[in-house]
N, C-alpha and C positions, 0 to 999 in steps of 0.2 A: 238776199238770203231766203227768198221765198216766204216771207212773213214769219219765219221762226226766229226766236230770240236765242242768242248764244249765251250759255251760262259761263260766267267768268269765275271759276271756283278758286283761283289763286289770288284774287284781288283782296284788298284790305278795305274795310268800310271807312269812309271819311265823314267827318262832321260837316254837314252842308249848311252851316249858319249863314250869316250875311256876308262873309268874306269871299273873295274870289277863289276859285279852285286852285289857282297857282300859288296861293299863300297858305293853303291848309297844310299843317304838319302831318306827316305820316305817323300813325300811332299803331303799334303792334302790341297786343296783349296789355293794353292800357299804359304802355310806356313809349316814349319817343325812341326812334332808332338810335343805335349806338353812335352812328356817325354824327348825329345832332348833339350828342353829349360829350364828345371827346374833350373839348376845352374845359367843360365844367368838371369832368372827372379828374382831369389833370390839375385843375385848381384845388380840388379837394386834397389830392395827393401832396400838393405843395403847401397846404395849410392856408391858402388864400380864401377858400370858402369852407364853411362847416359841412360836415356830413349830415344827412337826415337821420341816420341810424348808425350806431357803433355797437357791434357785438364784441364783448370782451371775454377773456378767459376760456376761449374755445380750443379745441384740438383740431387743427386744420389738416385734412387729409390731402396730400399732394398726389394725385392719381398718376402723374407722369414719372415721378421719382420713387413712388411707393413709400414715401416718408410720412410720418405723423408728427406735426410740429405742435408742441404744447404751449399754452399761454398766448395764443395768437389773437389779435384784434382784427375785425373786419369792418371797414368803413363802407357805408352804402349811401349813394346819392341818386335820387330819381329812379329808384328801383334797380340800380346797377351797382355792382361791386366796384368801388373806386380804388381800394387798396386793401392789403392785408399785411400784418406785421404789427409794429408799434404804431397805433393810430391815435395816440393821445393828442397830437397836434391837429386832428380833424374835428375835435369836439368843439361845439359852440353852445350858446345859451339855450338853443331850441333843439339840440341834438338829443334824440332818444337813446338811452343807454340800456342794453340788455346784457345781463351776465349769463353766459352760456354754461357756467358751472362745470366746465370740463367736457361738455358734450362735443361730439364730432361735428365738424362743419365741412 
């Protein structure tokens, strides 16, 4: 390439610790990719793992159906929404609870 370096603007920075490059997890915006969390998010939905955060008492805006659902809980795990609806079964001893007080989510 004539001594010029090509910029790779679409790449994501990886931590270059002591592990081999093949074992490094891809991290986007400080979160693992959705494909790496599918099983974990499913476990939260099924109540097998606790959520990291549960937002209660919110008004969920469904942009597809144009409905506003009152009193909805949202369970979050690893920075991703695991489920919405009645999320009481996703609470654990370390789950942070936030009351949305009717705010739109």
